[in-house]
C-alpha positions as CSV (number, residue, x, y, z in Angstrom):
1,X,42.5,31.7,-26.8
2,X,41.7,32.8,-30.3
3,X,38.9,35.3,-30.4
4,X,36.3,35.6,-33.2
5,X,34.4,38.6,-34.6
6,X,31.2,38.7,-36.5
7,X,31.3,40.6,-39.8
8,X,28.9,41.5,-42.6
9,X,30.3,41.7,-46.1
10,X,29.3,42.6,-49.6
11,X,31.1,41.9,-52.8
12,X,30.6,41.1,-56.4
13,X,29.5,37.6,-55.5
14,X,26.9,38.9,-53.0
15,X,26.6,39.6,-49.4
16,X,26.5,37.7,-46.1
17,X,27.5,37.2,-42.5
18,X,30.5,35.3,-41.1
19,X,33.2,34.9,-38.4
20,X,36.7,36.2,-38.7
21,X,39.9,36.1,-36.6
22,X,41.8,38.9,-38.3
23,X,39.3,41.5,-39.7
24,X,42.0,43.4,-41.5
25,X,42.5,40.4,-43.8
26,X,39.0,40.8,-45.2
27,X,40.0,43.8,-47.3
28,X,42.5,41.6,-49.0
29,X,39.6,39.4,-50.2
30,X,38.0,42.3,-52.0
31,X,35.2,42.7,-49.5
32,X,33.6,45.8,-48.2
33,X,33.0,44.8,-44.6
34,X,31.8,46.2,-41.3
35,X,32.6,44.7,-37.9
36,X,29.5,44.3,-35.8
37,X,31.0,43.0,-32.6
38,X,34.1,43.3,-30.5
39,X,36.2,40.1,-30.2
40,X,34.2,37.2,-28.6
41,X,34.9,33.7,-27.4
42,X,33.9,31.0,-29.8
43,X,30.7,30.1,-28.0
44,X,29.6,33.7,-27.7
45,X,30.4,34.4,-31.4
46,X,28.4,31.4,-32.7
47,X,25.4,32.2,-30.5
48,X,25.3,35.8,-31.6
49,X,25.8,34.8,-35.2
50,X,22.8,32.5,-35.0
51,X,20.7,35.3,-33.6
52,X,21.7,37.7,-36.4
53,X,20.9,35.0,-39.0
54,X,17.5,34.4,-37.5
55,X,16.8,38.2,-37.6
56,X,18.1,38.7,-41.0
57,X,16.1,36.0,-42.9
58,X,17.2,37.5,-46.2
59,X,20.1,39.1,-48.0
60,X,22.8,40.5,-45.7
61,X,22.6,43.7,-47.7
62,X,19.5,44.6,-45.6
63,X,21.7,45.0,-42.6
64,X,24.4,46.9,-44.4
65,X,23.0,50.4,-43.8
66,X,22.6,49.7,-40.2
67,X,26.0,48.0,-39.6
68,X,28.5,49.7,-41.9
69,X,31.1,51.6,-40.1
70,X,33.3,52.6,-43.0
71,X,35.6,49.5,-42.6
72,X,37.2,49.2,-46.0
73,X,40.7,48.8,-47.5
74,X,41.7,48.4,-51.1
75,X,42.2,44.9,-52.5
76,X,45.9,44.0,-52.4
77,X,47.3,41.8,-55.1
78,X,50.9,42.7,-54.9
79,X,53.8,40.2,-55.1
80,X,54.7,39.1,-51.6
81,X,51.4,40.4,-50.2
82,X,50.0,38.9,-47.0
83,X,47.4,37.2,-49.1
84,X,50.1,35.2,-50.9
85,X,51.6,34.3,-47.6
86,X,48.2,33.1,-46.4
87,X,47.8,31.0,-49.5
88,X,51.1,29.1,-48.5
89,X,50.0,28.7,-44.9
90,X,46.5,27.5,-46.0
91,X,48.1,24.8,-48.2
92,X,49.9,23.4,-45.1
93,X,46.7,23.6,-43.0
94,X,44.8,21.7,-45.7
95,X,47.5,19.1,-45.7
96,X,47.2,18.6,-41.9
97,X,43.4,18.8,-41.7
98,X,42.4,16.7,-44.7
99,X,40.2,13.9,-43.5
100,X,40.5,15.1,-39.9
101,X,38.5,17.2,-37.3
102,X,40.5,18.8,-34.5
103,X,40.3,21.7,-32.1
104,X,41.9,25.0,-33.4
105,X,44.3,25.1,-30.5
106,X,45.8,21.8,-31.4
107,X,46.4,23.0,-35.0
108,X,48.0,26.1,-33.7
109,X,50.3,24.1,-31.4
110,X,51.4,21.8,-34.2
111,X,52.1,24.6,-36.7
112,X,53.8,26.7,-34.1
113,X,56.3,23.9,-33.7
114,X,56.9,24.2,-37.4
115,X,57.7,27.9,-37.2
116,X,54.3,29.4,-38.1
117,X,53.0,32.3,-35.9
118,X,49.4,32.1,-34.6
119,X,48.6,35.3,-36.5
120,X,49.7,33.7,-39.8
121,X,47.6,30.6,-39.1
122,X,44.6,32.7,-38.1
123,X,44.7,34.8,-41.3
124,X,45.0,31.6,-43.4
125,X,42.1,30.0,-41.6
126,X,40.0,33.1,-42.3
127,X,40.8,32.7,-46.0
128,X,40.0,28.9,-46.0
129,X,36.7,29.3,-44.1
130,X,35.6,32.1,-46.4
131,X,36.3,30.1,-49.5
132,X,34.5,27.0,-48.1
133,X,37.7,24.9,-48.0
134,X,37.7,24.5,-44.2
135,X,34.7,23.6,-42.1
136,X,34.5,25.6,-38.9
137,X,32.3,24.3,-36.0
138,X,31.5,25.7,-32.6
139,X,32.6,23.6,-29.6
140,X,28.9,22.8,-28.8
141,X,25.9,23.1,-31.1
142,X,22.4,24.1,-29.9
143,X,19.5,21.7,-30.4
144,X,15.8,21.7,-29.6
145,X,14.7,22.1,-26.1
146,X,17.9,23.8,-25.0
147,X,20.0,20.7,-25.5
148,X,23.7,21.5,-26.1
149,X,25.6,18.8,-27.9
150,X,29.4,18.4,-28.2
151,X,30.5,18.9,-31.9
152,X,33.5,16.6,-31.5
153,X,31.8,13.5,-30.1
154,X,28.0,14.2,-30.4
155,X,27.4,13.8,-26.7
156,X,25.1,15.9,-24.6
157,X,26.9,14.8,-21.4
158,X,28.5,18.1,-20.3
159,X,28.8,20.2,-17.2
160,X,29.6,23.9,-16.7
161,X,33.0,24.7,-15.1
162,X,35.1,27.9,-14.7
163,X,37.2,28.3,-17.8
164,X,40.7,29.9,-17.8
165,X,40.5,30.4,-21.6
166,X,37.3,32.4,-22.0
167,X,37.0,33.6,-18.4
168,X,33.4,32.3,-18.1
169,X,32.4,30.7,-14.8
170,X,30.0,28.4,-16.5
171,X,31.8,27.3,-19.7
172,X,30.5,23.8,-20.8
173,X,33.0,21.0,-20.6
174,X,32.4,17.7,-22.4
175,X,32.7,14.8,-20.1
176,X,32.6,12.1,-22.8
177,X,35.6,12.8,-25.0
178,X,37.9,14.1,-22.3
179,X,40.4,11.2,-23.1
180,X,41.2,13.1,-26.3
181,X,41.9,16.3,-24.4
182,X,39.8,18.9,-22.8
183,X,37.0,20.2,-25.0
184,X,34.9,23.2,-24.0
185,X,32.1,25.3,-25.5
186,X,34.5,28.2,-26.2
187,X,36.6,25.9,-28.4
188,X,36.5,26.0,-32.2
189,X,36.7,22.8,-34.3
190,X,38.2,22.7,-37.7
191,X,37.7,20.1,-40.3
192,X,38.5,19.3,-44.0
193,X,36.8,16.3,-45.7
194,X,38.7,13.8,-47.8
195,X,39.6,14.6,-51.4
196,X,36.7,15.3,-53.7
197,X,38.7,14.3,-56.8
198,X,38.4,10.9,-58.3
199,X,40.6,8.4,-56.5
200,X,43.7,7.2,-58.4
201,X,43.9,3.5,-59.1
202,X,47.1,1.8,-58.1
203,X,48.5,-1.7,-57.5
204,X,48.5,-3.0,-54.0
205,X,50.2,-6.3,-53.1
206,X,48.4,-8.7,-50.8
207,X,50.3,-11.7,-49.2
208,X,48.0,-14.0,-47.1
209,X,50.1,-15.9,-44.6
210,X,47.3,-18.4,-43.9
211,X,45.2,-20.6,-46.2
212,X,41.6,-19.6,-46.1
213,X,39.0,-22.3,-45.3
214,X,36.0,-22.9,-47.6
215,X,33.8,-20.7,-45.4
216,X,36.4,-17.9,-45.3
217,X,36.8,-17.9,-49.1
218,X,33.0,-17.7,-49.5
219,X,32.8,-14.8,-47.0
220,X,35.7,-13.0,-48.8
221,X,33.8,-13.3,-52.1
222,X,30.6,-12.0,-50.5
223,X,32.5,-9.0,-49.2
224,X,33.8,-8.1,-52.6
225,X,30.3,-8.4,-54.0
226,X,29.1,-6.1,-51.2
227,X,31.7,-3.6,-52.3
228,X,30.8,-3.8,-56.0
229,X,27.1,-3.4,-55.3
230,X,27.9,-0.2,-53.2
231,X,25.8,-1.4,-50.3
232,X,26.2,0.8,-47.3
233,X,26.7,-1.7,-44.5
234,X,27.5,-5.3,-44.1
235,X,27.8,-7.6,-41.0
236,X,30.3,-10.4,-40.8
237,X,29.0,-12.9,-38.2
238,X,31.7,-15.4,-37.4
239,X,32.2,-18.1,-34.9
240,X,34.8,-17.5,-32.3
241,X,38.1,-18.8,-33.8
242,X,36.7,-18.8,-37.3
243,X,39.3,-16.3,-38.5
244,X,37.0,-13.4,-39.5
245,X,39.8,-10.8,-39.8
246,X,41.5,-12.4,-42.8
247,X,38.3,-12.5,-44.9
248,X,38.4,-8.7,-45.0
249,X,41.9,-8.4,-46.5
250,X,40.8,-8.9,-50.1
251,X,38.2,-6.2,-49.7
252,X,40.8,-3.9,-48.2
253,X,43.1,-4.5,-51.1
254,X,40.3,-3.8,-53.6
255,X,39.4,-0.5,-51.9
256,X,43.0,0.6,-51.7
257,X,43.6,-0.3,-55.4
258,X,40.6,1.9,-56.3
259,X,42.3,4.8,-54.5
260,X,40.2,4.9,-51.4
261,X,41.6,5.3,-47.9
262,X,40.7,2.5,-45.4
263,X,40.1,2.5,-41.7
264,X,40.4,-0.7,-39.6
265,X,38.9,0.2,-36.2
266,X,39.2,-2.0,-33.1
267,X,37.9,-1.2,-29.6
268,X,40.9,-2.6,-27.7
269,X,44.4,-1.2,-27.7
270,X,46.3,-4.4,-27.4
271,X,44.6,-5.8,-30.5
272,X,45.4,-2.7,-32.5
273,X,49.1,-3.2,-32.0
274,X,48.8,-6.9,-33.0
275,X,46.7,-5.9,-36.1
276,X,49.2,-3.4,-37.3
277,X,51.9,-6.1,-37.5
278,X,49.5,-8.5,-39.3
279,X,48.6,-5.9,-41.8
280,X,52.2,-4.9,-42.5
281,X,53.0,-8.5,-43.1
282,X,50.0,-9.0,-45.5
283,X,50.5,-5.6,-47.3
284,X,54.2,-5.3,-47.8
285,X,55.4,-1.8,-48.8
286,X,52.1,-0.1,-47.9
287,X,52.3,2.8,-45.5
288,X,50.1,1.9,-42.5
289,X,49.3,4.4,-39.7
290,X,48.6,3.3,-36.1
291,X,46.4,5.6,-34.0
292,X,46.0,5.0,-30.3
293,X,46.8,6.7,-27.1
294,X,50.4,8.1,-27.2
295,X,50.7,8.0,-31.0
296,X,50.7,11.1,-33.2
297,X,47.2,11.8,-34.4
298,X,48.5,13.2,-37.7
299,X,50.5,10.2,-38.8
300,X,50.2,9.6,-42.5
301,X,48.9,6.4,-44.1
302,X,46.3,5.2,-46.6
303,X,45.5,2.3,-44.4
304,X,44.8,3.4,-40.8
305,X,44.5,1.1,-37.8
306,X,42.9,2.9,-34.8
307,X,41.1,2.4,-31.5
308,X,37.5,3.4,-31.7
309,X,38.2,6.5,-29.5
310,X,40.8,7.7,-32.0
311,X,38.3,7.5,-34.8
312,X,36.8,10.8,-33.4
313,X,39.8,12.6,-35.0
314,X,38.6,11.7,-38.5
315,X,36.2,13.6,-40.8
316,X,34.6,12.2,-44.0
317,X,37.8,10.5,-44.9
318,X,37.5,6.8,-45.5
319,X,35.8,5.0,-48.4
320,X,35.9,1.8,-46.4
321,X,35.7,1.3,-42.6
322,X,36.1,-2.1,-41.1
323,X,35.0,-2.4,-37.5
324,X,36.3,-5.5,-35.7
325,X,34.8,-6.7,-32.4
326,X,31.8,-4.5,-32.7
327,X,30.3,-6.2,-29.7
328,X,33.3,-5.4,-27.4
329,X,33.7,-2.7,-24.8
330,X,33.9,0.2,-25.1
331,X,32.3,0.5,-28.5
332,X,29.2,-1.6,-27.6
333,X,26.5,0.7,-26.4
334,X,28.5,3.9,-27.0
335,X,26.6,6.5,-29.0
336,X,29.7,8.7,-29.0
337,X,31.9,6.1,-30.7
338,X,29.1,5.2,-33.1
339,X,28.8,8.9,-34.0
340,X,32.6,9.2,-34.6
341,X,32.7,6.1,-36.7
342,X,29.9,7.2,-39.1
343,X,31.5,10.7,-39.4
344,X,34.8,9.1,-40.4
345,X,33.1,7.7,-43.5
346,X,33.5,9.6,-46.7
347,X,30.3,10.4,-48.6
348,X,29.2,7.1,-50.2
349,X,31.6,5.2,-48.0
350,X,30.9,1.6,-46.9
351,X,31.0,0.1,-43.4
352,X,31.8,-3.5,-42.5
353,X,31.1,-4.7,-38.9
354,X,32.5,-8.0,-37.6
355,X,31.4,-9.9,-34.5
356,X,30.7,-13.3,-33.0
357,X,27.6,-12.0,-31.2
358,X,25.3,-9.8,-33.3
359,X,23.0,-7.6,-31.3
360,X,20.1,-5.4,-32.4
361,X,18.8,-5.0,-35.9
362,X,20.9,-6.7,-38.5
363,X,21.7,-5.0,-41.9
364,X,20.4,-6.3,-45.2
365,X,23.8,-7.9,-46.0
366,X,24.8,-10.5,-43.3
367,X,27.8,-12.7,-44.1
368,X,28.2,-15.8,-41.9
369,X,31.3,-17.8,-41.1
370,X,29.7,-20.5,-39.0
371,X,32.6,-23.0,-38.7
372,X,36.1,-22.9,-37.3
373,X,39.1,-23.7,-39.5
374,X,39.5,-27.3,-38.1
375,X,35.9,-28.2,-39.0
376,X,34.7,-29.1,-35.6
377,X,31.5,-27.6,-34.1
378,X,31.6,-24.9,-31.4
379,X,31.5,-26.4,-27.9
380,X,27.9,-25.8,-26.6
381,X,27.7,-24.6,-23.0
382,X,26.0,-26.7,-20.4
383,X,23.8,-24.7,-18.1
384,X,24.2,-25.8,-14.4
385,X,21.7,-24.3,-12.0
386,X,23.0,-24.7,-8.4
387,X,23.1,-22.5,-5.3
388,X,26.2,-20.3,-5.3
389,X,27.0,-18.6,-2.0
390,X,27.9,-14.9,-2.0
391,X,31.6,-14.4,-2.5
392,X,32.2,-12.2,0.5
393,X,33.4,-14.7,3.1
394,X,33.4,-17.6,0.6
395,X,35.1,-20.7,1.9
396,X,35.9,-24.1,0.3
397,X,33.0,-25.8,2.0
398,X,30.6,-23.3,0.4
399,X,31.4,-24.4,-3.1
400,X,28.9,-26.6,-4.9
401,X,29.9,-30.2,-5.5
402,X,29.5,-29.8,-9.3
403,X,32.2,-27.1,-9.3
404,X,34.6,-29.0,-7.1
405,X,34.1,-32.2,-9.0
406,X,34.6,-30.6,-12.5
407,X,37.7,-28.6,-11.5
408,X,39.2,-31.4,-9.5
409,X,39.7,-33.6,-12.5
410,X,43.3,-33.4,-13.4
411,X,43.0,-34.3,-17.1
412,X,42.8,-30.6,-18.3
413,X,43.5,-27.0,-17.1
414,X,40.5,-24.8,-16.5
415,X,39.8,-21.1,-17.1
416,X,37.3,-20.0,-14.5
417,X,35.5,-16.6,-15.1
418,X,33.9,-14.6,-12.3
419,X,32.2,-11.1,-12.6
420,X,34.4,-9.0,-10.3
421,X,37.9,-8.8,-8.9
422,X,36.5,-9.4,-5.4
423,X,34.7,-12.5,-6.6
424,X,37.9,-13.8,-8.3
425,X,40.0,-13.2,-5.2
426,X,37.6,-15.1,-3.0
427,X,37.3,-17.9,-5.5
428,X,41.0,-18.3,-5.8
429,X,41.3,-18.8,-2.1
430,X,38.4,-21.2,-1.9
431,X,39.5,-23.3,-4.8
432,X,43.1,-23.5,-3.6
433,X,41.8,-24.7,-0.3
434,X,39.3,-27.3,-1.7
435,X,41.5,-28.7,-4.5
436,X,45.0,-30.1,-4.7
437,X,45.7,-28.0,-7.8
438,X,47.7,-24.9,-8.6
439,X,45.3,-21.9,-8.8
440,X,46.2,-18.5,-10.2
441,X,44.5,-15.1,-10.3
442,X,44.2,-12.7,-13.2
443,X,42.5,-9.3,-13.5
444,X,43.1,-5.9,-15.2
445,X,44.6,-4.3,-12.1
446,X,47.1,-7.1,-11.5
447,X,50.7,-5.8,-12.2
448,X,51.9,-9.3,-13.0
449,X,49.0,-10.2,-15.3
450,X,51.2,-11.0,-18.3
451,X,53.4,-13.3,-16.3
452,X,50.4,-15.1,-14.8
453,X,49.0,-15.7,-18.3
454,X,52.3,-17.0,-19.5
455,X,52.5,-19.4,-16.4
456,X,49.0,-20.7,-17.3
457,X,49.9,-21.2,-20.9
458,X,53.1,-23.0,-20.0
459,X,51.3,-25.4,-17.6
460,X,52.7,-24.0,-14.3
461,X,49.1,-23.3,-13.2
462,X,46.2,-25.8,-13.4
463,X,43.3,-23.3,-12.8
464,X,43.3,-19.6,-13.7
465,X,40.5,-17.5,-12.1
466,X,39.9,-14.4,-14.1
467,X,37.6,-11.5,-14.8
468,X,36.3,-10.9,-18.3
469,X,39.7,-9.4,-19.2
470,X,40.5,-12.7,-20.8
471,X,37.2,-13.2,-22.6
472,X,38.8,-12.6,-26.0
473,X,42.2,-12.2,-27.7
474,X,43.9,-15.2,-25.9
475,X,44.3,-18.9,-26.8
476,X,45.0,-21.7,-24.4
477,X,45.1,-25.2,-25.9
478,X,43.2,-28.0,-24.3
479,X,41.4,-26.0,-21.7
480,X,37.9,-26.2,-20.2
481,X,35.9,-23.1,-19.3
482,X,33.7,-22.5,-16.3
483,X,31.7,-19.3,-15.8
484,X,30.7,-18.9,-12.2
485,X,27.9,-16.5,-11.3
486,X,27.0,-16.6,-15.0
487,X,23.7,-14.8,-14.2
488,X,25.5,-11.7,-13.1
489,X,24.5,-8.5,-14.9
490,X,28.1,-7.9,-16.0
491,X,28.0,-11.0,-18.1
492,X,26.4,-10.0,-21.3
493,X,25.5,-12.4,-24.2
494,X,28.6,-11.2,-26.0
495,X,30.8,-11.9,-23.0
496,X,29.4,-15.4,-22.4
497,X,29.8,-16.4,-26.1
498,X,33.4,-15.1,-26.1
499,X,34.2,-17.0,-22.9
500,X,32.8,-20.2,-24.3
501,X,34.9,-19.5,-27.5
502,X,38.1,-20.0,-25.6
503,X,37.5,-23.7,-25.8
504,X,38.5,-26.0,-28.7
505,X,40.4,-23.4,-30.8
506,X,43.1,-25.7,-32.1
507,X,42.9,-28.7,-34.4
508,X,44.8,-30.8,-31.8
509,X,42.2,-30.0,-29.1
510,X,39.0,-29.1,-31.0
511,X,36.6,-29.8,-28.2
512,X,36.2,-29.3,-24.5
513,X,33.7,-28.6,-21.6
514,X,32.0,-25.3,-21.1
515,X,29.9,-24.8,-18.0
516,X,27.7,-21.8,-17.1
517,X,27.1,-22.1,-13.4
518,X,24.6,-19.9,-11.7
519,X,21.8,-19.8,-9.1
520,X,19.3,-19.2,-11.9
521,X,19.3,-19.5,-15.7
522,X,19.4,-15.9,-16.8
523,X,18.1,-14.9,-20.3
524,X,21.7,-14.0,-21.4
525,X,22.8,-17.5,-20.7
526,X,20.0,-19.0,-22.8
527,X,20.6,-16.5,-25.6
528,X,24.4,-17.3,-25.7
529,X,23.6,-21.0,-26.0
530,X,21.1,-20.3,-28.8
531,X,23.6,-18.2,-30.8
532,X,26.2,-21.0,-30.6
533,X,23.7,-23.6,-31.6
534,X,22.5,-21.5,-34.5
535,X,26.1,-21.2,-35.9
536,X,26.6,-25.0,-35.5
537,X,23.3,-25.7,-37.3
538,X,24.3,-23.4,-40.2
539,X,27.7,-25.0,-40.4
540,X,26.1,-28.5,-40.7
541,X,23.7,-27.3,-43.3
542,X,26.5,-26.0,-45.4
543,X,28.6,-29.1,-45.0
544,X,31.4,-27.2,-43.2
545,X,31.8,-29.5,-40.2
546,X,34.3,-31.8,-41.8
547,X,36.1,-32.6,-38.6
548,X,32.8,-33.8,-37.0
549,X,32.2,-36.1,-39.9
550,X,35.7,-37.7,-39.7
551,X,35.7,-38.1,-35.9
């Protein structure tokens, strides 16, 4: 592990305190310096430095008589000097770090693979930190009331564990961002913000593979107006199946042409892969980087598509951030991911959030796409309050008649949602026993999930019982949707709206039944219905329900 030492310096520019990896390099900067500590771990060095700064409360020169130990070497400016070597290494470090925040050990690992020795990297980092070109952060920062917060993800969820790096028996380990690799209090984070120079304008080609509807074109124009007005944040509220993603493409083109870097963040990995292909088709010739688990975190690209967890790698980089499915797990309710997203914005950067179910306070700029492309209203759920037996030991005779009668009609396939894997398994058995229909099962832990989905889409299954794993990102023409145990705490407003949104997504089958079945009408059920009705009312007011008028 890289050790740090506290130093006090004085030079023509003044005096001060700092941290250094290779103290012998300070003389090459023209500094008279005295070391005040032996090598310390990152956490110890930052804590001690904070104490010294609190005691100092004035020019560092006040400490000089007390701390000077005669540490001094003449300033070297000879050709081929270590300082010139450090300049070359520093240039490579800035290239890797620009717009990113990463632990020092990951930087060392990357550059060691390129042939740089840790001592070379350490000396270059000292130079960059002293010049202010590199931001250096402790693994955890101290806040009021003894709270220690992770500098990488902003979380205070940490526990002390023995550490093989610093040797401490109680080195804090962050429990929130562990998916990005172990992060401890003895770690050092390094960051470089995006370029401060004026962005260079360039031509970016946009090829839309779909024809935008009236509502989509209006939303696209509003997003461009939002960009021109330099408003900080906008919300795109779109009906399920309204095609909200494409409306942001013109805005992305504008930001890229003005020289800004753009981030398209998505909570789910499978949608990231799909989005990369869509963007490459719409922006031919543009270098697009994909960031998700298993992909290089330093991949180049002015347009970046990333899962929300990978956004934690970025630092003040993007002039525009587009966050799709803001209501989806795991972003919804995650302070850590929100923290990373805001840190990824460059100073003055703008944020666009897109969702079908807005929650919490809405920003000043709300852009609505209330109608689907085919011009028919969103199917409004019917609330069915009936006694549902517990799913442990569930049998066919325990199913309510309304469930059996609806699912027994053979005119359409049904997608049946239940809150847990156990509930889905019990329901599959009970429905297969009660109905003369082919019933399938789908959940996240099912190894054959992809095949089951394809069987349902092909018509080899009449009913598919599933968890919320299929609440978004899938299309099945001509289906009905039934949500059983809709009052369960796992079914949020967002989830219920997305489930209802699986119905009527094609122009050939624009309508269909949606049933929320529960023993009680929970508030989330009523709110989901209210949001859907609100969108339909707005679409009628704006004259967008052309399909309804022609029917």
